[in-house]
DRENPA-3360 file (N, C-alpha, C; in nm, 2 decimals, always signed):
BEGIN
1 = MDFFVLGN = +0.11/-0.10/-0.01/+0.03/-0.02/+0.01/+0.06/+0.11/+0.01 ~ +0.07/+0.23/-0.08/+0.13/+0.36/-0.09/+0.09/+0.46/-0.02 ~ +0.17/+0.54/+0.00/+0.08/+0.67/+0.13/+0.15/+0.79/+0.07 ~ +0.08/+0.93/+0.11/+0.13/+1.02/+0.09/+0.16/+1.05/+0.23 ~ +0.28/+1.16/+0.27/+0.33/+1.23/+0.36/+0.24/+1.35/+0.33 ~ +0.16/+1.38/+0.51/+0.14/+1.56/+0.48/+0.21/+1.64/+0.51 ~ +0.26/+1.73/+0.49/+0.33/+1.79/+0.56/+0.27/+1.88/+0.63 ~ +0.35/+2.01/+0.72/+0.26/+2.12/+0.76/+0.21/+2.25/+0.73;
9 = NGEKYGPA = +0.32/+2.25/+0.59/+0.26/+2.33/+0.46/+0.15/+2.29/+0.41 ~ +0.08/+2.21/+0.42/-0.02/+2.17/+0.36/+0.00/+2.08/+0.18 ~ +0.13/+2.05/+0.20/+0.20/+2.01/+0.06/+0.21/+1.83/+0.12 ~ +0.15/+1.79/+0.00/+0.16/+1.63/-0.02/+0.31/+1.58/-0.06 ~ +0.35/+1.47/-0.01/+0.48/+1.44/-0.03/+0.46/+1.30/-0.09 ~ +0.49/+1.25/-0.23/+0.52/+1.07/-0.24/+0.44/+1.06/-0.41 ~ +0.35/+0.97/-0.40/+0.34/+0.85/-0.32/+0.47/+0.76/-0.28 ~ +0.49/+0.72/-0.14/+0.56/+0.61/-0.11/+0.52/+0.48/-0.05;
17 = DITTLNVW = +0.59/+0.40/-0.10/+0.54/+0.23/-0.02/+0.62/+0.23/+0.10 ~ +0.54/+0.11/+0.15/+0.63/+0.09/+0.28/+0.81/+0.12/+0.34 ~ +0.80/+0.01/+0.20/+0.97/+0.04/+0.23/+1.05/+0.19/+0.21 ~ +0.95/+0.23/+0.13/+1.02/+0.38/+0.08/+1.02/+0.47/+0.21 ~ +0.89/+0.44/+0.27/+0.87/+0.52/+0.40/+1.00/+0.48/+0.54 ~ +1.01/+0.34/+0.54/+1.09/+0.29/+0.64/+1.26/+0.37/+0.60 ~ +1.27/+0.38/+0.49/+1.43/+0.44/+0.45/+1.42/+0.58/+0.50 ~ +1.33/+0.67/+0.46/+1.27/+0.82/+0.50/+1.27/+0.81/+0.70;
25 = ISEGRLLP = +1.25/+0.71/+0.76/+1.25/+0.67/+0.91/+1.37/+0.69/+0.95 ~ +1.44/+0.61/+0.85/+1.59/+0.60/+0.87/+1.69/+0.71/+0.86 ~ +1.64/+0.79/+0.77/+1.69/+0.92/+0.74/+1.65/+1.04/+0.80 ~ +1.56/+0.99/+0.91/+1.47/+1.08/+0.98/+1.40/+1.23/+0.90 ~ +1.32/+1.17/+0.81/+1.25/+1.25/+0.75/+1.11/+1.21/+0.75 ~ +1.07/+1.10/+0.87/+0.96/+1.10/+0.83/+0.96/+1.04/+1.00 ~ +0.84/+1.12/+1.08/+0.85/+1.09/+1.25/+0.75/+1.02/+1.27 ~ +0.75/+0.95/+1.42/+0.63/+0.88/+1.43/+0.49/+0.97/+1.39;
33 = SSQLQSTQ = +0.51/+1.09/+1.45/+0.38/+1.18/+1.47/+0.34/+1.26/+1.26 ~ +0.47/+1.20/+1.23/+0.39/+1.26/+1.08/+0.25/+1.20/+1.05 ~ +0.18/+1.26/+0.95/+0.07/+1.24/+0.90/+0.08/+1.16/+0.76 ~ +0.03/+1.08/+0.74/+0.00/+0.98/+0.61/-0.15/+0.95/+0.52 ~ -0.17/+0.95/+0.43/-0.26/+0.96/+0.34/-0.26/+0.82/+0.26 ~ -0.39/+0.73/+0.29/-0.35/+0.66/+0.23/-0.38/+0.65/+0.03 ~ -0.34/+0.62/-0.05/-0.33/+0.64/-0.17/-0.48/+0.53/-0.26 ~ -0.51/+0.44/-0.14/-0.65/+0.38/-0.21/-0.76/+0.46/-0.15;
41 = TGAISVAS = -0.74/+0.47/+0.00/-0.84/+0.46/+0.08/-0.89/+0.64/+0.08 ~ -0.77/+0.70/+0.10/-0.75/+0.85/+0.11/-0.75/+0.89/+0.26 ~ -0.78/+0.74/+0.38/-0.76/+0.78/+0.47/-0.64/+0.83/+0.57 ~ -0.66/+0.93/+0.64/-0.55/+0.98/+0.73/-0.51/+0.90/+0.86 ~ -0.38/+0.88/+0.86/-0.34/+0.85/+0.98/-0.21/+0.87/+1.01 ~ -0.17/+0.86/+1.15/-0.06/+0.93/+1.22/+0.08/+0.82/+1.19 ~ +0.15/+0.82/+1.17/+0.29/+0.74/+1.10/+0.31/+0.61/+1.22 ~ +0.31/+0.67/+1.33/+0.29/+0.55/+1.45/+0.20/+0.47/+1.42;
49 = QVPGLMFP = +0.12/+0.48/+1.36/-0.03/+0.36/+1.36/-0.03/+0.28/+1.22 ~ +0.09/+0.33/+1.16/+0.04/+0.25/+1.00/+0.18/+0.13/+1.04 ~ +0.09/-0.01/+1.01/+0.14/-0.15/+1.03/+0.29/-0.13/+0.90 ~ +0.38/-0.19/+0.98/+0.51/-0.21/+0.86/+0.61/-0.08/+0.86 ~ +0.57/+0.02/+0.95/+0.67/+0.13/+0.95/+0.73/+0.07/+1.11 ~ +0.87/+0.13/+1.08/+0.97/+0.10/+1.18/+1.05/+0.20/+1.23 ~ +0.99/+0.25/+1.37/+1.04/+0.36/+1.40/+1.15/+0.29/+1.53 ~ +1.27/+0.37/+1.54/+1.37/+0.36/+1.64/+1.29/+0.40/+1.81;
57 = ENSFQQPP = +1.31/+0.27/+1.83/+1.25/+0.31/+1.99/+1.27/+0.50/+2.07 ~ +1.40/+0.52/+2.01/+1.42/+0.62/+2.08/+1.37/+0.78/+2.02 ~ +1.32/+0.75/+1.90/+1.24/+0.80/+1.80/+1.14/+0.90/+1.88 ~ +1.05/+0.82/+2.00/+0.97/+0.91/+2.05/+0.96/+1.05/+2.15 ~ +1.08/+0.99/+2.17/+1.17/+1.09/+2.30/+1.18/+1.20/+2.25 ~ +1.29/+1.17/+2.14/+1.39/+1.32/+2.11/+1.36/+1.28/+1.92 ~ +1.26/+1.35/+1.88/+1.29/+1.32/+1.75/+1.44/+1.41/+1.64 ~ +1.42/+1.35/+1.56/+1.56/+1.37/+1.44/+1.52/+1.47/+1.39;
65 = TQTAPPTV = +1.61/+1.56/+1.33/+1.58/+1.70/+1.25/+1.49/+1.63/+1.12 ~ +1.41/+1.69/+1.06/+1.33/+1.62/+0.99/+1.36/+1.71/+0.83 ~ +1.40/+1.62/+0.71/+1.44/+1.72/+0.59/+1.32/+1.66/+0.54 ~ +1.23/+1.72/+0.49/+1.11/+1.73/+0.41/+1.13/+1.63/+0.29 ~ +0.99/+1.57/+0.26/+1.04/+1.43/+0.16/+1.00/+1.50/+0.05 ~ +1.01/+1.43/-0.07/+1.01/+1.52/-0.21/+0.87/+1.58/-0.22 ~ +0.88/+1.66/-0.29/+0.71/+1.70/-0.32/+0.68/+1.62/-0.48 ~ +0.54/+1.62/-0.46/+0.50/+1.52/-0.60/+0.57/+1.58/-0.74;
73 = NQATSFGA = +0.57/+1.74/-0.75/+0.58/+1.80/-0.86/+0.73/+1.77/-0.91 ~ +0.80/+1.70/-0.83/+0.94/+1.66/-0.84/+0.97/+1.51/-0.87 ~ +0.84/+1.46/-0.93/+0.85/+1.34/-0.98/+0.92/+1.30/-1.11 ~ +0.96/+1.19/-1.15/+0.99/+1.17/-1.34/+0.91/+1.15/-1.38 ~ +0.93/+1.15/-1.49/+0.80/+1.14/-1.60/+0.70/+1.02/-1.58 ~ +0.78/+0.93/-1.52/+0.68/+0.79/-1.50/+0.64/+0.82/-1.35 ~ +0.64/+0.93/-1.28/+0.57/+0.94/-1.13/+0.66/+0.85/-1.04 ~ +0.78/+0.86/-1.07/+0.84/+0.79/-0.93/+0.91/+0.87/-0.85;
81 = PFQPPYNQ = +0.86/+0.86/-0.72/+0.92/+0.95/-0.63/+1.05/+0.99/-0.59 ~ +1.13/+1.07/-0.58/+1.27/+1.13/-0.55/+1.33/+1.06/-0.43 ~ +1.46/+1.04/-0.39/+1.50/+1.02/-0.28/+1.64/+1.08/-0.28 ~ +1.69/+1.13/-0.18/+1.89/+1.15/-0.18/+1.91/+1.00/-0.18 ~ +2.05/+1.03/-0.25/+2.11/+0.89/-0.20/+2.18/+0.86/-0.07 ~ +2.19/+0.77/-0.04/+2.24/+0.74/+0.07/+2.33/+0.78/+0.08 ~ +2.43/+0.81/+0.07/+2.56/+0.93/+0.11/+2.55/+1.07/+0.11 ~ +2.42/+1.12/+0.10/+2.39/+1.27/+0.10/+2.41/+1.30/+0.21;
89 = QPGQPMQP = +2.51/+1.41/+0.24/+2.53/+1.49/+0.39/+2.44/+1.58/+0.35 ~ +2.40/+1.58/+0.52/+2.28/+1.68/+0.56/+2.28/+1.85/+0.51 ~ +2.24/+1.89/+0.46/+2.21/+2.02/+0.42/+2.21/+2.03/+0.25 ~ +2.24/+1.92/+0.20/+2.27/+1.91/+0.07/+2.16/+1.90/-0.01 ~ +2.07/+1.95/-0.10/+1.97/+1.98/-0.21/+1.95/+1.81/-0.22 ~ +1.82/+1.80/-0.23/+1.77/+1.66/-0.26/+1.78/+1.62/-0.40 ~ +1.86/+1.49/-0.42/+1.85/+1.43/-0.54/+1.77/+1.34/-0.58 ~ +1.75/+1.33/-0.71/+1.61/+1.20/-0.76/+1.66/+1.04/-0.75;
97 = YPRGSNGR = +1.53/+0.98/-0.66/+1.57/+0.89/-0.63/+1.63/+0.76/-0.73 ~ +1.70/+0.70/-0.75/+1.72/+0.61/-0.81/+1.61/+0.50/-0.90 ~ +1.62/+0.51/-1.01/+1.47/+0.46/-1.07/+1.56/+0.27/-1.07 ~ +1.44/+0.18/-1.04/+1.52/+0.05/-1.04/+1.50/+0.00/-1.17 ~ +1.61/-0.06/-1.17/+1.64/-0.15/-1.31/+1.49/-0.20/-1.40 ~ +1.41/-0.23/-1.32/+1.30/-0.33/-1.38/+1.21/-0.23/-1.39 ~ +1.22/-0.10/-1.44/+1.13/+0.01/-1.48/+1.07/+0.00/-1.62 ~ +0.94/+0.06/-1.65/+0.90/+0.08/-1.79/+1.00/+0.02/-1.91;
105 = FTDSFVTN = +1.14/+0.08/-1.90/+1.21/+0.12/-2.02/+1.24/-0.05/-2.04 ~ +1.30/-0.13/-1.96/+1.34/-0.26/-1.92/+1.23/-0.36/-1.97 ~ +1.08/-0.29/-1.94/+0.96/-0.41/-1.94/+0.94/-0.38/-2.15 ~ +0.94/-0.29/-2.20/+0.95/-0.27/-2.33/+1.06/-0.38/-2.36 ~ +1.19/-0.38/-2.35/+1.28/-0.47/-2.39/+1.21/-0.65/-2.38 ~ +1.14/-0.66/-2.32/+1.09/-0.78/-2.30/+0.97/-0.82/-2.35 ~ +0.85/-0.73/-2.35/+0.78/-0.73/-2.49/+0.86/-0.75/-2.59 ~ +0.88/-0.66/-2.64/+0.98/-0.70/-2.78/+1.02/-0.84/-2.77;
113 = SWLCFAGG = +1.09/-0.84/-2.70/+1.15/-1.00/-2.72/+1.06/-1.11/-2.76 ~ +0.93/-1.07/-2.66/+0.84/-1.18/-2.69/+0.79/-1.19/-2.80 ~ +0.76/-1.04/-2.90/+0.68/-1.02/-2.98/+0.79/-1.04/-3.09 ~ +0.91/-1.08/-3.14/+1.00/-1.13/-3.16/+0.98/-1.27/-3.20 ~ +0.98/-1.34/-3.06/+0.96/-1.48/-3.05/+0.80/-1.50/-3.16 ~ +0.75/-1.47/-3.15/+0.61/-1.45/-3.22/+0.62/-1.44/-3.32 ~ +0.65/-1.34/-3.39/+0.75/-1.35/-3.54/+0.82/-1.50/-3.58 ~ +0.90/-1.52/-3.47/+0.98/-1.60/-3.54/+0.92/-1.76/-3.56;
121 = VFCCPVLF = +0.82/-1.77/-3.46/+0.72/-1.87/-3.50/+0.64/-1.90/-3.63 ~ +0.61/-1.76/-3.63/+0.50/-1.73/-3.75/+0.55/-1.70/-3.92 ~ +0.68/-1.62/-3.89/+0.76/-1.60/-4.02/+0.88/-1.64/-4.05 ~ +0.99/-1.57/-3.97/+1.13/-1.58/-4.01/+1.17/-1.60/-3.93 ~ +1.24/-1.73/-3.85/+1.30/-1.75/-3.69/+1.43/-1.69/-3.70 ~ +1.51/-1.67/-3.83/+1.65/-1.65/-3.80/+1.65/-1.51/-3.76 ~ +1.57/-1.43/-3.88/+1.59/-1.27/-3.83/+1.50/-1.26/-3.70 ~ +1.40/-1.31/-3.68/+1.31/-1.25/-3.56/+1.36/-1.32/-3.39;
129 = NIIGIIYA = +1.39/-1.42/-3.42/+1.49/-1.51/-3.31/+1.57/-1.40/-3.27 ~ +1.66/-1.37/-3.37/+1.81/-1.30/-3.35/+1.77/-1.16/-3.29 ~ +1.64/-1.08/-3.33/+1.64/-0.97/-3.27/+1.56/-1.00/-3.14 ~ +1.50/-1.11/-3.11/+1.43/-1.10/-2.98/+1.58/-1.15/-2.88 ~ +1.65/-1.22/-2.92/+1.74/-1.24/-2.80/+1.85/-1.12/-2.81 ~ +1.84/-1.00/-2.89/+1.91/-0.92/-2.83/+1.81/-0.81/-2.75 ~ +1.74/-0.80/-2.76/+1.61/-0.74/-2.67/+1.61/-0.82/-2.53 ~ +1.64/-0.98/-2.52/+1.63/-1.00/-2.38/+1.71/-0.97/-2.31;
137 = NKANAEGN = +1.87/-1.01/-2.39/+2.00/-0.95/-2.36/+1.99/-0.78/-2.29 ~ +1.93/-0.73/-2.39/+1.94/-0.59/-2.33/+1.83/-0.59/-2.16 ~ +1.75/-0.65/-2.22/+1.66/-0.66/-2.05/+1.76/-0.72/-1.93 ~ +1.84/-0.85/-1.93/+1.88/-0.89/-1.84/+1.99/-0.80/-1.85 ~ +2.08/-0.72/-1.91/+2.18/-0.62/-1.86/+2.11/-0.52/-1.77 ~ +2.01/-0.50/-1.78/+1.99/-0.38/-1.73/+1.91/-0.46/-1.59 ~ +1.90/-0.57/-1.57/+1.87/-0.65/-1.45/+1.70/-0.67/-1.44 ~ +1.66/-0.72/-1.56/+1.51/-0.74/-1.53/+1.55/-0.88/-1.60;
145 = PNGKMPLY = +1.44/-0.93/-1.45/+1.46/-1.08/-1.41/+1.40/-1.17/-1.53 ~ +1.26/-1.07/-1.60/+1.16/-1.14/-1.69/+1.24/-1.17/-1.80 ~ +1.38/-1.09/-1.83/+1.44/-1.10/-1.99/+1.46/-1.28/-1.98 ~ +1.49/-1.33/-1.89/+1.55/-1.46/-1.88/+1.45/-1.59/-1.97 ~ +1.27/-1.58/-1.97/+1.23/-1.65/-2.00/+1.23/-1.65/-2.16 ~ +1.22/-1.49/-2.20/+1.19/-1.47/-2.38/+1.31/-1.51/-2.41 ~ +1.44/-1.49/-2.34/+1.56/-1.52/-2.40/+1.61/-1.69/-2.45 ~ +1.52/-1.78/-2.35/+1.55/-1.93/-2.35/+1.44/-1.96/-2.47;
153 = FNIGYMVL = +1.32/-1.90/-2.52/+1.27/-1.92/-2.61/+1.26/-1.87/-2.73 ~ +1.34/-1.78/-2.75/+1.43/-1.78/-2.87/+1.51/-1.81/-2.87 ~ +1.61/-1.87/-2.80/+1.75/-1.97/-2.83/+1.65/-2.08/-2.90 ~ +1.58/-2.16/-2.77/+1.57/-2.27/-2.86/+1.49/-2.30/-2.93 ~ +1.39/-2.18/-3.00/+1.32/-2.22/-3.12/+1.38/-2.20/-3.26 ~ +1.51/-2.09/-3.28/+1.61/-2.11/-3.32/+1.67/-2.23/-3.38 ~ +1.72/-2.27/-3.23/+1.78/-2.41/-3.22/+1.70/-2.51/-3.34 ~ +1.57/-2.49/-3.27/+1.49/-2.61/-3.33/+1.47/-2.57/-3.50;
161 = SFAGVGIG = +1.48/-2.42/-3.52/+1.44/-2.44/-3.70/+1.55/-2.46/-3.72 ~ +1.68/-2.45/-3.67/+1.81/-2.49/-3.81/+1.78/-2.64/-3.77 ~ +1.77/-2.68/-3.69/+1.79/-2.83/-3.65/+1.67/-2.92/-3.80 ~ +1.56/-2.86/-3.78/+1.45/-2.89/-3.88/+1.47/-2.87/-4.03 ~ +1.56/-2.78/-4.08/+1.59/-2.75/-4.19/+1.73/-2.82/-4.21 ~ +1.81/-2.88/-4.13/+1.90/-2.93/-4.14/+1.85/-3.13/-4.18 ~ +1.74/-3.16/-4.13/+1.67/-3.25/-4.15/+1.63/-3.29/-4.24 ~ +1.57/-3.13/-4.31/+1.52/-3.13/-4.46/+1.61/-3.12/-4.53;
169 = IIAGFVDG = +1.71/-3.07/-4.54/+1.82/-3.10/-4.59/+1.85/-3.24/-4.64 ~ +1.89/-3.34/-4.50/+1.97/-3.45/-4.54/+1.82/-3.53/-4.58 ~ +1.72/-3.50/-4.55/+1.61/-3.61/-4.59/+1.60/-3.55/-4.80 ~ +1.66/-3.47/-4.78/+1.59/-3.50/-4.94/+1.75/-3.51/-4.99 ~ +1.87/-3.51/-4.97/+1.92/-3.61/-5.01/+1.91/-3.76/-5.03 ~ +1.88/-3.80/-4.85/+1.85/-3.92/-4.89/+1.74/-3.99/-5.01 ~ +1.65/-3.91/-4.98/+1.55/-3.92/-5.07/+1.60/-3.90/-5.24 ~ +1.68/-3.85/-5.27/+1.74/-3.87/-5.36/+1.83/-3.96/-5.48;
177 = FHPS = +1.83/-4.01/-5.39/+1.94/-4.12/-5.39/+1.85/-4.26/-5.39 ~ +1.72/-4.23/-5.40/+1.62/-4.39/-5.41/+1.55/-4.37/-5.52 ~ +1.58/-4.41/-5.61/+1.44/-4.44/-5.73/+1.31/-4.41/-5.73 ~ +1.24/-4.37/-5.77/+1.07/-4.32/-5.73/+0.99/-4.46/-5.81;
% end
């Protein structure tokens, strides 16, 4: 479940999932008294009451200095929130959250690889399966775990296609030596 962090200035920050909110807690950017709004229900609750958030025990006695979470208008074109890198020093301007390598870009590599597999099955295995292998390798290089299956399918179908052509050629030679 994702939440917006409601700032004292009336702005909404996020949305962020529980994992990201726990990172913000560890960075001192989210306090137990911070208000969160569910993106699904719109319900507002205090951060200390949200299941899955892990506040240090001493955070209730002495709150750390809080750096504002990123604003909604700082999102990337895909709507991903921003986060400072782990090595960012206090007082430095916030940097964008690093996008995971399993973003929409590498998903298109996987989709294109599957489409090339289908093109290889119905049209030209050599051309389409080679392009499908290239797309699957790009997805794997970007760290997308979904790129392995279309890679195996494209390689397997291309090998089967070559084997079928080879068997056809051999059968033609063998058939050519028998009188009709």
